[in-house]
N, CA, C and O atoms as a GROMACS GRO file, in nm:
protein
  584
    1MET      N    1   0.071  -0.357   0.502
    1MET     CA    2   0.137  -0.394   0.360
    1MET      C    3   0.165  -0.337   0.265
    1MET      O    4   0.054  -0.297   0.231
    2SER      N    5   0.242  -0.297   0.183
    2SER     CA    6   0.190  -0.251   0.091
    2SER      C    7   0.213  -0.316  -0.040
    2SER      O    8   0.279  -0.419  -0.025
    3THR      N    9   0.178  -0.290  -0.176
    3THR     CA   10   0.200  -0.376  -0.263
    3THR      C   11   0.171  -0.302  -0.391
    3THR      O   12   0.072  -0.230  -0.402
    4THR      N   13   0.266  -0.322  -0.496
    4THR     CA   14   0.293  -0.266  -0.632
    4THR      C   15   0.335  -0.326  -0.680
    4THR      O   16   0.435  -0.388  -0.644
    5ILE      N   17   0.224  -0.347  -0.884
    5ILE     CA   18   0.267  -0.414  -0.966
    5ILE      C   19   0.255  -0.279  -1.033
    5ILE      O   20   0.165  -0.195  -1.039
    6LYS      N   21   0.441  -0.294  -1.104
    6LYS     CA   22   0.501  -0.188  -1.227
    6LYS      C   23   0.568  -0.201  -1.316
    6LYS      O   24   0.581  -0.319  -1.347
    7HIS      N   25   0.609  -0.145  -1.363
    7HIS     CA   26   0.665  -0.189  -1.472
    7HIS      C   27   0.765  -0.110  -1.488
    7HIS      O   28   0.716  -0.001  -1.518
    8LYS      N   29   0.946  -0.098  -1.484
    8LYS     CA   30   1.043  -0.072  -1.470
    8LYS      C   31   1.056   0.070  -1.547
    8LYS      O   32   1.143   0.150  -1.512
    9ASN      N   33   0.950   0.106  -1.674
    9ASN     CA   34   1.016   0.193  -1.693
    9ASN      C   35   0.925   0.263  -1.634
    9ASN      O   36   0.938   0.384  -1.646
   10PHE      N   37   0.812   0.214  -1.556
   10PHE     CA   38   0.752   0.297  -1.496
   10PHE      C   39   0.633   0.309  -1.624
   10PHE      O   40   0.582   0.419  -1.644
   11SER      N   41   0.590   0.176  -1.716
   11SER     CA   42   0.441   0.204  -1.802
   11SER      C   43   0.343   0.169  -1.685
   11SER      O   44   0.399   0.117  -1.588
   12HIS      N   45   0.170   0.192  -1.672
   12HIS     CA   46   0.135   0.102  -1.516
   12HIS      C   47   0.040   0.043  -1.698
   12HIS      O   48  -0.043  -0.044  -1.673
   13ASN      N   49   0.046   0.073  -1.829
   13ASN     CA   50  -0.061  -0.031  -1.916
   13ASN      C   51   0.042  -0.176  -1.888
   13ASN      O   52   0.163  -0.186  -1.908
   14LEU      N   53  -0.024  -0.247  -1.851
   14LEU     CA   54   0.045  -0.406  -1.756
   14LEU      C   55   0.008  -0.476  -1.900
   14LEU      O   56  -0.110  -0.451  -1.926
   15SER      N   57   0.071  -0.556  -2.002
   15SER     CA   58   0.026  -0.589  -2.136
   15SER      C   59  -0.036  -0.765  -2.078
   15SER      O   60  -0.115  -0.841  -2.133
   16HIS      N   61   0.024  -0.776  -1.977
   16HIS     CA   62  -0.056  -0.949  -1.916
   16HIS      C   63  -0.162  -1.010  -1.882
   16HIS      O   64  -0.248  -0.958  -1.953
   17ASN      N   65  -0.223  -1.106  -1.803
   17ASN     CA   66  -0.360  -1.100  -1.800
   17ASN      C   67  -0.360  -1.110  -1.636
   17ASN      O   68  -0.270  -1.090  -1.555
   18GLU      N   69  -0.534  -1.158  -1.618
   18GLU     CA   70  -0.515  -1.110  -1.460
   18GLU      C   71  -0.475  -1.246  -1.415
   18GLU      O   72  -0.469  -1.227  -1.294
   19ASP      N   73  -0.445  -1.363  -1.434
   19ASP     CA   74  -0.350  -1.490  -1.371
   19ASP      C   75  -0.179  -1.467  -1.385
   19ASP      O   76  -0.085  -1.532  -1.339
   20PHE      N   77  -0.186  -1.322  -1.486
   20PHE     CA   78   0.038  -1.299  -1.441
   20PHE      C   79  -0.060  -1.254  -1.276
   20PHE      O   80  -0.087  -1.340  -1.193
   21LYS      N   81  -0.095  -1.116  -1.260
   21LYS     CA   82  -0.124  -1.056  -1.141
   21LYS      C   83  -0.192  -1.142  -1.039
   21LYS      O   84  -0.197  -1.107  -0.922
   22LEU      N   85  -0.250  -1.262  -1.086
   22LEU     CA   86  -0.268  -1.322  -0.951
   22LEU      C   87  -0.115  -1.385  -0.922
   22LEU      O   88  -0.112  -1.441  -0.812
   23LEU      N   89  -0.016  -1.388  -0.977
   23LEU     CA   90   0.075  -1.508  -0.950
   23LEU      C   91   0.187  -1.445  -0.913
   23LEU      O   92   0.283  -1.494  -0.854
   24LEU      N   93   0.168  -1.302  -0.961
   24LEU     CA   94   0.264  -1.210  -0.885
   24LEU      C   95   0.201  -1.140  -0.750
   24LEU      O   96   0.249  -1.038  -0.699
   25ARG      N   97   0.120  -1.190  -0.715
   25ARG     CA   98   0.020  -1.122  -0.582
   25ARG      C   99   0.053  -1.284  -0.508
   25ARG      O  100   0.074  -1.240  -0.394
   26ALA      N  101   0.063  -1.361  -0.500
   26ALA     CA  102   0.059  -1.536  -0.501
   26ALA      C  103   0.185  -1.535  -0.397
   26ALA      O  104   0.208  -1.558  -0.278
   27LEU      N  105   0.264  -1.486  -0.536
   27LEU     CA  106   0.456  -1.541  -0.528
   27LEU      C  107   0.469  -1.371  -0.360
   27LEU      O  108   0.481  -1.407  -0.243
   28GLY      N  109   0.466  -1.281  -0.382
   28GLY     CA  110   0.462  -1.203  -0.295
   28GLY      C  111   0.364  -1.187  -0.122
   28GLY      O  112   0.388  -1.107  -0.032
   29ASP      N  113   0.291  -1.257  -0.126
   29ASP     CA  114   0.172  -1.330  -0.026
   29ASP      C  115   0.311  -1.443  -0.001
   29ASP      O  116   0.393  -1.420   0.087
   30ILE      N  117   0.319  -1.543  -0.076
   30ILE     CA  118   0.376  -1.621  -0.023
   30ILE      C  119   0.516  -1.624   0.067
   30ILE      O  120   0.552  -1.712   0.145
   31ALA      N  121   0.596  -1.482   0.025
   31ALA     CA  122   0.775  -1.469   0.022
   31ALA      C  123   0.733  -1.361   0.197
   31ALA      O  124   0.803  -1.334   0.295
   32PHE      N  125   0.537  -1.318   0.148
   32PHE     CA  126   0.602  -1.222   0.293
   32PHE      C  127   0.554  -1.312   0.377
   32PHE      O  128   0.626  -1.313   0.478
   33LYS      N  129   0.430  -1.422   0.388
   33LYS     CA  130   0.438  -1.488   0.432
   33LYS      C  131   0.495  -1.602   0.523
   33LYS      O  132   0.449  -1.668   0.616
   34LEU      N  133   0.654  -1.595   0.433
   34LEU     CA  134   0.819  -1.694   0.514
   34LEU      C  135   0.888  -1.579   0.593
   34LEU      O  136   0.930  -1.586   0.708
   35TYR      N  137   0.889  -1.539   0.562
   35TYR     CA  138   0.922  -1.347   0.608
   35TYR      C  139   0.937  -1.350   0.711
   35TYR      O  140   1.030  -1.363   0.791
   36THR      N  141   0.786  -1.330   0.709
   36THR     CA  142   0.711  -1.294   0.858
   36THR      C  143   0.681  -1.460   1.017
   36THR      O  144   0.654  -1.458   1.137
   37SER      N  145   0.698  -1.531   0.950
   37SER     CA  146   0.757  -1.686   1.005
   37SER      C  147   0.899  -1.660   1.075
   37SER      O  148   0.914  -1.671   1.197
   38SER      N  149   1.016  -1.618   0.975
   38SER     CA  150   1.152  -1.607   1.036
   38SER      C  151   1.242  -1.744   0.942
   38SER      O  152   1.330  -1.831   0.939
   39ALA      N  153   1.156  -1.686   0.890
   39ALA     CA  154   1.233  -1.852   0.747
   39ALA      C  155   1.376  -1.776   0.670
   39ALA      O  156   1.401  -1.660   0.635
   40GLU      N  157   1.459  -1.920   0.663
   40GLU     CA  158   1.614  -1.861   0.588
   40GLU      C  159   1.603  -1.764   0.418
   40GLU      O  160   1.506  -1.791   0.346
   41THR      N  161   1.697  -1.668   0.374
   41THR     CA  162   1.676  -1.601   0.309
   41THR      C  163   1.635  -1.695   0.177
   41THR      O  164   1.548  -1.695   0.090
   42ARG      N  165   1.794  -1.807   0.229
   42ARG     CA  166   1.707  -1.897   0.125
   42ARG      C  167   1.600  -1.937   0.045
   42ARG      O  168   1.565  -1.941  -0.073
   43LEU      N  169   1.554  -1.973   0.189
   43LEU     CA  170   1.450  -2.059   0.168
   43LEU      C  171   1.266  -1.974   0.106
   43LEU      O  172   1.147  -2.003   0.100
   44ILE      N  173   1.369  -1.849   0.070
   44ILE     CA  174   1.230  -1.768   0.070
   44ILE      C  175   1.280  -1.751  -0.105
   44ILE      O  176   1.230  -1.768  -0.216
   45VAL      N  177   1.374  -1.720  -0.063
   45VAL     CA  178   1.423  -1.706  -0.231
   45VAL      C  179   1.445  -1.827  -0.305
   45VAL      O  180   1.518  -1.810  -0.403
   46GLN      N  181   1.420  -1.896  -0.294
   46GLN     CA  182   1.432  -2.106  -0.336
   46GLN      C  183   1.273  -2.090  -0.407
   46GLN      O  184   1.222  -2.062  -0.515
   47THR      N  185   1.231  -2.131  -0.250
   47THR     CA  186   1.111  -2.137  -0.268
   47THR      C  187   0.974  -2.015  -0.417
   47THR      O  188   0.904  -2.034  -0.516
   48THR      N  189   1.014  -1.915  -0.332
   48THR     CA  190   0.942  -1.810  -0.468
   48THR      C  191   0.968  -1.850  -0.584
   48THR      O  192   0.882  -1.888  -0.664
   49GLU      N  193   1.073  -1.846  -0.603
   49GLU     CA  194   1.169  -1.839  -0.795
   49GLU      C  195   1.064  -2.033  -0.806
   49GLU      O  196   0.997  -2.059  -0.907
   50ARG      N  197   1.071  -2.094  -0.735
   50ARG     CA  198   1.083  -2.231  -0.796
   50ARG      C  199   0.950  -2.212  -0.835
   50ARG      O  200   0.922  -2.222  -0.954
   51ILE      N  201   0.820  -2.174  -0.707
   51ILE     CA  202   0.665  -2.101  -0.793
   51ILE      C  203   0.656  -2.093  -0.920
   51ILE      O  204   0.586  -2.156  -0.999
   52ALA      N  205   0.763  -1.978  -0.940
   52ALA     CA  206   0.735  -1.881  -1.052
   52ALA      C  207   0.790  -1.921  -1.128
   52ALA      O  208   0.808  -1.831  -1.210
   53LYS      N  209   0.865  -2.067  -1.180
   53LYS     CA  210   0.915  -2.164  -1.277
   53LYS      C  211   0.808  -2.247  -1.293
   53LYS      O  212   0.773  -2.281  -1.405
   54SER      N  213   0.758  -2.280  -1.205
   54SER     CA  214   0.616  -2.373  -1.215
   54SER      C  215   0.568  -2.348  -1.282
   54SER      O  216   0.540  -2.414  -1.382
   55TYR      N  217   0.521  -2.186  -1.244
   55TYR     CA  218   0.473  -2.161  -1.362
   55TYR      C  219   0.443  -2.088  -1.498
   55TYR      O  220   0.348  -2.026  -1.547
   56GLY      N  221   0.580  -2.131  -1.541
   56GLY     CA  222   0.625  -2.122  -1.681
   56GLY      C  223   0.746  -1.926  -1.688
   56GLY      O  224   0.814  -1.898  -1.787
   57TYR      N  225   0.742  -1.866  -1.608
   57TYR     CA  226   0.857  -1.753  -1.630
   57TYR      C  227   0.992  -1.772  -1.490
   57TYR      O  228   0.993  -1.753  -1.368
   58ASN      N  229   1.077  -1.810  -1.577
   58ASN     CA  230   1.191  -1.898  -1.595
   58ASN      C  231   1.261  -1.707  -1.535
   58ASN      O  232   1.322  -1.678  -1.433
   59ASP      N  233   1.230  -1.645  -1.614
   59ASP     CA  234   1.400  -1.468  -1.547
   59ASP      C  235   1.307  -1.436  -1.396
   59ASP      O  236   1.216  -1.353  -1.398
   60VAL      N  237   1.357  -1.543  -1.211
   60VAL     CA  238   1.280  -1.379  -1.134
   60VAL      C  239   1.375  -1.369  -1.072
   60VAL      O  240   1.458  -1.455  -1.040
   61SER      N  241   1.367  -1.242  -1.045
   61SER     CA  242   1.450  -1.239  -0.915
   61SER      C  243   1.445  -1.218  -0.783
   61SER      O  244   1.447  -1.095  -0.770
   62VAL      N  245   1.438  -1.289  -0.640
   62VAL     CA  246   1.424  -1.200  -0.603
   62VAL      C  247   1.486  -1.164  -0.473
   62VAL      O  248   1.563  -1.252  -0.435
   63ALA      N  249   1.478  -1.060  -0.392
   63ALA     CA  250   1.590  -0.991  -0.304
   63ALA      C  251   1.530  -0.938  -0.147
   63ALA      O  252   1.445  -0.853  -0.121
   64VAL      N  253   1.581  -0.991  -0.091
   64VAL     CA  254   1.531  -1.004   0.055
   64VAL      C  255   1.621  -0.936   0.182
   64VAL      O  256   1.727  -0.963   0.239
   65SER      N  257   1.501  -0.816   0.194
   65SER     CA  258   1.617  -0.699   0.308
   65SER      C  259   1.558  -0.697   0.397
   65SER      O  260   1.437  -0.717   0.396
   66PRO      N  261   1.639  -0.669   0.518
   66PRO     CA  262   1.532  -0.659   0.652
   66PRO      C  263   1.414  -0.563   0.663
   66PRO      O  264   1.353  -0.516   0.760
   67ASP      N  265   1.402  -0.551   0.540
   67ASP     CA  266   1.271  -0.383   0.566
   67ASP      C  267   1.154  -0.449   0.423
   67ASP      O  268   1.034  -0.430   0.411
   68ILE      N  269   1.251  -0.532   0.328
   68ILE     CA  270   1.170  -0.492   0.189
   68ILE      C  271   1.193  -0.659   0.174
   68ILE      O  272   1.259  -0.750   0.225
   69ILE      N  273   1.081  -0.634   0.056
   69ILE     CA  274   1.149  -0.796  -0.001
   69ILE      C  275   1.085  -0.706  -0.230
   69ILE      O  276   1.002  -0.629  -0.277
   70VAL      N  277   1.191  -0.788  -0.276
   70VAL     CA  278   1.123  -0.720  -0.376
   70VAL      C  279   1.184  -0.829  -0.454
   70VAL      O  280   1.304  -0.855  -0.462
   71ILE      N  281   1.027  -0.926  -0.543
   71ILE     CA  282   1.069  -0.985  -0.695
   71ILE      C  283   0.992  -0.906  -0.783
   71ILE      O  284   0.900  -0.826  -0.769
   72GLU      N  285   1.071  -0.960  -0.898
   72GLU     CA  286   1.090  -0.970  -1.024
   72GLU      C  287   1.076  -1.046  -1.092
   72GLU      O  288   1.128  -1.158  -1.082
   73ILE      N  289   0.955  -0.987  -1.241
   73ILE     CA  290   0.970  -1.119  -1.302
   73ILE      C  291   1.009  -1.034  -1.449
   73ILE      O  292   0.962  -0.920  -1.462
   74VAL      N  293   1.087  -1.084  -1.547
   74VAL     CA  294   1.112  -1.028  -1.671
   74VAL      C  295   1.025  -1.101  -1.772
   74VAL      O  296   1.053  -1.218  -1.799
   75VAL      N  297   0.920  -1.038  -1.832
   75VAL     CA  298   0.857  -1.169  -1.968
   75VAL      C  299   0.898  -1.009  -2.035
   75VAL      O  300   0.896  -0.893  -1.997
   76ASN      N  301   0.941  -1.091  -2.170
   76ASN     CA  302   0.954  -0.985  -2.324
   76ASN      C  303   1.040  -0.839  -2.317
   76ASN      O  304   1.013  -0.724  -2.352
   77GLU      N  305   1.128  -0.888  -2.268
   77GLU     CA  306   1.223  -0.790  -2.182
   77GLU      C  307   1.185  -0.631  -2.144
   77GLU      O  308   1.239  -0.528  -2.184
   78LYS      N  309   1.071  -0.650  -2.049
   78LYS     CA  310   1.009  -0.625  -1.944
   78LYS      C  311   1.038  -0.687  -1.799
   78LYS      O  312   1.051  -0.809  -1.805
   79ALA      N  313   1.052  -0.635  -1.677
   79ALA     CA  314   1.053  -0.685  -1.620
   79ALA      C  315   0.917  -0.592  -1.492
   79ALA      O  316   0.907  -0.470  -1.482
   80TYR      N  317   0.836  -0.690  -1.419
   80TYR     CA  318   0.781  -0.657  -1.348
   80TYR      C  319   0.791  -0.644  -1.227
   80TYR      O  320   0.909  -0.676  -1.212
   81THR      N  321   0.728  -0.604  -1.054
   81THR     CA  322   0.848  -0.598  -0.966
   81THR      C  323   0.668  -0.581  -0.840
   81THR      O  324   0.589  -0.487  -0.833
   82GLU      N  325   0.666  -0.748  -0.749
   82GLU     CA  326   0.564  -0.688  -0.604
   82GLU      C  327   0.706  -0.654  -0.549
   82GLU      O  328   0.822  -0.685  -0.579
   83ILE      N  329   0.656  -0.589  -0.471
   83ILE     CA  330   0.794  -0.535  -0.370
   83ILE      C  331   0.649  -0.491  -0.201
   83ILE      O  332   0.558  -0.408  -0.207
   84ARG      N  333   0.681  -0.577  -0.089
   84ARG     CA  334   0.628  -0.582   0.032
   84ARG      C  335   0.681  -0.498   0.121
   84ARG      O  336   0.786  -0.560   0.137
   85LYS      N  337   0.688  -0.427   0.175
   85LYS     CA  338   0.731  -0.354   0.342
   85LYS      C  339   0.737  -0.482   0.438
   85LYS      O  340   0.631  -0.528   0.480
   86THR      N  341   0.808  -0.515   0.459
   86THR     CA  342   0.887  -0.690   0.587
   86THR      C  343   0.881  -0.566   0.762
   86THR      O  344   0.916  -0.462   0.816
   87ALA      N  345   0.793  -0.720   0.772
   87ALA     CA  346   0.819  -0.736   0.983
   87ALA      C  347   0.872  -0.832   1.029
   87ALA      O  348   0.812  -0.937   1.007
   88PRO      N  349   0.965  -0.840   1.087
   88PRO     CA  350   0.912  -1.002   1.194
   88PRO      C  351   0.812  -1.049   1.244
   88PRO      O  352   0.710  -0.982   1.262
   89ILE      N  353   0.823  -1.152   1.271
   89ILE     CA  354   0.749  -1.123   1.347
   89ILE      C  355   0.755  -1.227   1.488
   89ILE      O  356   0.682  -1.235   1.587
   90GLY      N  357   0.925  -1.330   1.427
   90GLY     CA  358   0.929  -1.429   1.540
   90GLY      C  359   0.958  -1.584   1.423
   90GLY      O  360   0.901  -1.592   1.314
   91ILE      N  361   1.043  -1.682   1.468
   91ILE     CA  362   1.092  -1.811   1.462
   91ILE      C  363   0.893  -1.807   1.473
   91ILE      O  364   0.826  -1.732   1.544
   92ASN      N  365   0.829  -1.940   1.351
   92ASN     CA  366   0.698  -1.995   1.432
   92ASN      C  367   0.718  -2.171   1.342
   92ASN      O  368   0.685  -2.181   1.224
   93MET      N  369   0.751  -2.244   1.390
   93MET     CA  370   0.782  -2.408   1.282
   93MET      C  371   0.665  -2.442   1.256
   93MET      O  372   0.659  -2.519   1.161
   94GLY      N  373   0.529  -2.406   1.322
   94GLY     CA  374   0.406  -2.487   1.268
   94GLY      C  375   0.434  -2.391   1.140
   94GLY      O  376   0.491  -2.430   1.038
   95THR      N  377   0.375  -2.239   1.166
   95THR     CA  378   0.394  -2.198   1.080
   95THR      C  379   0.430  -2.169   1.001
   95THR      O  380   0.359  -2.107   0.923
   96LEU      N  381   0.628  -2.207   0.957
   96LEU     CA  382   0.661  -2.268   0.862
   96LEU      C  383   0.650  -2.445   0.796
   96LEU      O  384   0.672  -2.477   0.679
   97ILE      N  385   0.624  -2.504   0.867
   97ILE     CA  386   0.532  -2.648   0.774
   97ILE      C  387   0.450  -2.668   0.682
   97ILE      O  388   0.437  -2.734   0.579
   98TRP      N  389   0.347  -2.528   0.802
   98TRP     CA  390   0.221  -2.513   0.697
   98TRP      C  391   0.235  -2.478   0.577
   98TRP      O  392   0.202  -2.539   0.475
   99LEU      N  393   0.313  -2.320   0.594
   99LEU     CA  394   0.384  -2.288   0.444
   99LEU      C  395   0.415  -2.371   0.353
   99LEU      O  396   0.377  -2.350   0.238
  100THR      N  397   0.497  -2.496   0.388
  100THR     CA  398   0.609  -2.490   0.260
  100THR      C  399   0.446  -2.605   0.224
  100THR      O  400   0.432  -2.651   0.112
  101LYS      N  401   0.348  -2.632   0.329
  101LYS     CA  402   0.300  -2.725   0.273
  101LYS      C  403   0.202  -2.662   0.180
  101LYS      O  404   0.170  -2.748   0.098
  102VAL      N  405   0.136  -2.539   0.156
  102VAL     CA  406   0.064  -2.488   0.134
  102VAL      C  407   0.171  -2.413  -0.015
  102VAL      O  408   0.119  -2.335  -0.094
  103CYS      N  409   0.295  -2.449  -0.024
  103CYS     CA  410   0.423  -2.384  -0.113
  103CYS      C  411   0.457  -2.492  -0.223
  103CYS      O  412   0.503  -2.481  -0.336
  104HIS      N  413   0.400  -2.645  -0.117
  104HIS     CA  414   0.435  -2.698  -0.211
  104HIS      C  415   0.267  -2.758  -0.306
  104HIS      O  416   0.254  -2.827  -0.407
  105LYS      N  417   0.207  -2.719  -0.252
  105LYS     CA  418   0.092  -2.777  -0.308
  105LYS      C  419   0.144  -2.670  -0.465
  105LYS      O  420   0.192  -2.706  -0.573
  106ALA      N  421   0.095  -2.491  -0.398
  106ALA     CA  422   0.125  -2.392  -0.548
  106ALA      C  423   0.140  -2.470  -0.670
  106ALA      O  424   0.080  -2.496  -0.774
  107GLU      N  425   0.296  -2.508  -0.580
  107GLU     CA  426   0.401  -2.572  -0.737
  107GLU      C  427   0.396  -2.599  -0.818
  107GLU      O  428   0.425  -2.559  -0.932
  108LYS      N  429   0.306  -2.775  -0.713
  108LYS     CA  430   0.261  -2.865  -0.814
  108LYS      C  431   0.121  -2.818  -0.938
  108LYS      O  432   0.101  -2.882  -1.042
  109HIS      N  433   0.050  -2.713  -0.901
  109HIS     CA  434  -0.030  -2.671  -0.945
  109HIS      C  435  -0.167  -2.749  -0.877
  109HIS      O  436  -0.277  -2.749  -0.932
  110GLN      N  437  -0.143  -2.808  -0.761
  110GLN     CA  438  -0.270  -2.897  -0.689
  110GLN      C  439  -0.384  -2.783  -0.613
  110GLN      O  440  -0.483  -2.824  -0.552
  111ILE      N  441  -0.353  -2.640  -0.628
  111ILE     CA  442  -0.430  -2.544  -0.575
  111ILE      C  443  -0.450  -2.486  -0.690
  111ILE      O  444  -0.401  -2.547  -0.785
  112THR      N  445  -0.519  -2.367  -0.721
  112THR     CA  446  -0.564  -2.305  -0.818
  112THR      C  447  -0.450  -2.136  -0.706
  112THR      O  448  -0.414  -2.132  -0.588
  113LEU      N  449  -0.430  -2.023  -0.833
  113LEU     CA  450  -0.330  -1.899  -0.745
  113LEU      C  451  -0.419  -1.854  -0.638
  113LEU      O  452  -0.375  -1.822  -0.527
  114GLU      N  453  -0.622  -1.849  -0.688
  114GLU     CA  454  -0.618  -1.769  -0.529
  114GLU      C  455  -0.664  -1.856  -0.446
  114GLU      O  456  -0.645  -1.842  -0.325
  115GLU      N  457  -0.740  -1.968  -0.501
  115GLU     CA  458  -0.686  -2.032  -0.370
  115GLU      C  459  -0.565  -2.074  -0.268
  115GLU      O  460  -0.602  -2.123  -0.162
  116THR      N  461  -0.420  -2.059  -0.291
  116THR     CA  462  -0.319  -2.031  -0.199
  116THR      C  463  -0.296  -1.848  -0.153
  116THR      O  464  -0.217  -1.779  -0.090
  117ILE      N  465  -0.418  -1.835  -0.229
  117ILE     CA  466  -0.390  -1.638  -0.173
  117ILE      C  467  -0.492  -1.660  -0.070
  117ILE      O  468  -0.430  -1.644   0.035
  118ALA      N  469  -0.699  -1.707  -0.021
  118ALA     CA  470  -0.738  -1.716   0.038
  118ALA      C  471  -0.632  -1.863   0.165
  118ALA      O  472  -0.636  -1.846   0.287
  119GLU      N  473  -0.572  -1.954   0.120
  119GLU     CA  474  -0.507  -2.026   0.246
  119GLU      C  475  -0.384  -1.896   0.293
  119GLU      O  476  -0.342  -1.896   0.409
  120LEU      N  477  -0.354  -1.831   0.231
  120LEU     CA  478  -0.190  -1.724   0.281
  120LEU      C  479  -0.302  -1.671   0.396
  120LEU      O  480  -0.276  -1.706   0.511
  121GLN      N  481  -0.430  -1.587   0.376
  121GLN     CA  482  -0.486  -1.557   0.445
  121GLN      C  483  -0.570  -1.537   0.566
  121GLN      O  484  -0.584  -1.454   0.655
  122ASN      N  485  -0.618  -1.649   0.529
  122ASN     CA  486  -0.674  -1.755   0.666
  122ASN      C  487  -0.527  -1.774   0.801
  122ASN      O  488  -0.554  -1.768   0.921
  123LEU      N  489  -0.386  -1.796   0.754
  123LEU     CA  490  -0.309  -1.784   0.782
  123LEU      C  491  -0.295  -1.704   0.947
  123LEU      O  492  -0.257  -1.741   1.058
  124ASN      N  493  -0.336  -1.611   0.905
  124ASN     CA  494  -0.329  -1.494   1.027
  124ASN      C  495  -0.467  -1.545   1.109
  124ASN      O  496  -0.484  -1.568   1.229
  125LEU      N  497  -0.500  -1.548   1.069
  125LEU     CA  498  -0.649  -1.564   1.226
  125LEU      C  499  -0.617  -1.742   1.281
  125LEU      O  500  -0.572  -1.798   1.381
  126GLU      N  501  -0.645  -1.763   1.211
  126GLU     CA  502  -0.612  -1.938   1.262
  126GLU      C  503  -0.503  -1.952   1.372
  126GLU      O  504  -0.509  -2.009   1.481
  127HIS      N  505  -0.392  -1.879   1.310
  127HIS     CA  506  -0.266  -1.889   1.390
  127HIS      C  507  -0.253  -1.775   1.500
  127HIS      O  508  -0.172  -1.783   1.592
  128THR      N  509  -0.374  -1.624   1.476
  128THR     CA  510  -0.310  -1.622   1.638
  128THR      C  511  -0.438  -1.619   1.772
  128THR      O  512  -0.415  -1.597   1.891
  129VAL      N  513  -0.571  -1.648   1.712
  129VAL     CA  514  -0.612  -1.736   1.815
  129VAL      C  515  -0.553  -1.869   1.811
  129VAL      O  516  -0.613  -1.921   1.905
  130THR      N  517  -0.473  -1.962   1.763
  130THR     CA  518  -0.394  -2.099   1.792
  130THR      C  519  -0.247  -1.991   1.927
  130THR      O  520  -0.200  -2.049   2.026
  131LEU      N  521  -0.229  -1.922   1.910
  131LEU     CA  522  -0.118  -1.795   1.986
  131LEU      C  523  -0.159  -1.790   2.112
  131LEU      O  524  -0.115  -1.833   2.219
  132GLN      N  525  -0.303  -1.700   2.062
  132GLN     CA  526  -0.376  -1.694   2.210
  132GLN      C  527  -0.376  -1.823   2.283
  132GLN      O  528  -0.307  -1.851   2.381
  133LEU      N  529  -0.451  -1.888   2.231
  133LEU     CA  530  -0.504  -2.031   2.334
  133LEU      C  531  -0.344  -2.070   2.431
  133LEU      O  532  -0.335  -2.074   2.554
  134LEU      N  533  -0.260  -2.088   2.356
  134LEU     CA  534  -0.182  -2.170   2.382
  134LEU      C  535  -0.125  -2.009   2.515
  134LEU      O  536  -0.154  -2.009   2.635
  135LEU      N  537  -0.083  -1.950   2.479
  135LEU     CA  538  -0.080  -1.832   2.560
  135LEU      C  539  -0.168  -1.774   2.734
  135LEU      O  540  -0.132  -1.719   2.837
  136LEU      N  541  -0.303  -1.834   2.674
  136LEU     CA  542  -0.391  -1.862   2.768
  136LEU      C  543  -0.350  -1.998   2.889
  136LEU      O  544  -0.334  -2.011   3.011
  137LEU      N  545  -0.348  -2.070   2.783
  137LEU     CA  546  -0.274  -2.221   2.880
  137LEU      C  547  -0.139  -2.242   2.956
  137LEU      O  548  -0.106  -2.302   3.058
  138HIS      N  549  -0.070  -2.163   2.855
  138HIS     CA  550   0.042  -2.139   2.997
  138HIS      C  551  -0.009  -2.037   3.096
  138HIS      O  552  -0.038  -2.077   3.208
  139TYR      N  553  -0.022  -1.917   3.067
  139TYR     CA  554  -0.088  -1.823   3.246
  139TYR      C  555  -0.169  -1.928   3.349
  139TYR      O  556  -0.142  -1.937   3.469
  140LEU      N  557  -0.287  -2.018   3.272
  140LEU     CA  558  -0.363  -2.140   3.344
  140LEU      C  559  -0.265  -2.187   3.406
  140LEU      O  560  -0.248  -2.149   3.522
  141LEU      N  561  -0.146  -2.310   3.329
  141LEU     CA  562  -0.083  -2.378   3.360
  141LEU      C  563   0.006  -2.290   3.461
  141LEU      O  564   0.056  -2.363   3.547
  142LEU      N  565   0.030  -2.191   3.473
  142LEU     CA  566   0.087  -2.142   3.595
  142LEU      C  567   0.103  -2.114   3.714
  142LEU      O  568   0.190  -2.137   3.798
  143HIS      N  569  -0.021  -2.046   3.714
  143HIS     CA  570  -0.087  -2.014   3.809
  143HIS      C  571  -0.157  -2.135   3.899
  143HIS      O  572  -0.209  -2.115   4.009
  144LEU      N  573  -0.149  -2.275   3.826
  144LEU     CA  574  -0.291  -2.337   3.910
  144LEU      C  575  -0.155  -2.385   3.966
  144LEU      O  576  -0.125  -2.392   4.085
  145VAL      N  577  -0.085  -2.416   3.869
  145VAL     CA  578   0.078  -2.546   3.931
  145VAL      C  579   0.148  -2.448   3.982
  145VAL      O  580   0.176  -2.519   4.079
  146GLY      N  581   0.203  -2.347   4.006
  146GLY     CA  582   0.283  -2.272   4.116
  146GLY      C  583   0.245  -2.235   4.138
  146GLY      O  584   0.279  -2.159   4.228
   0.00000   0.00000   0.00000
């Protein structure tokens, strides 16, 4: 997963504090997780924009394509961009419900940006183990019953 924060004029001198960088990273993580869980494009865009706006950044744009997600926040006429390469893995309603809860907490500032990022990173491990257990259970049921 590639992540880039850059100025539109290719200047790497960010004038914003670490919180802004953390917010941009969290927005990228949220959009990426929603995308890889097969969320609708509308949901990805609206959720990402709502969370950015809840932190006071009203000039935010989100573009979603089959290969990439681009999040752009304009501050003082300077555009900062988070770019994520994507790869869908199929719909997972359990993951989408869980992500919706995390996004709601982030938007309402009930959890910090660090906690948001940590929750999103934990998603991979927890859901991979759950999926493996479900597949094993399915295999056993097929062979014990059939």
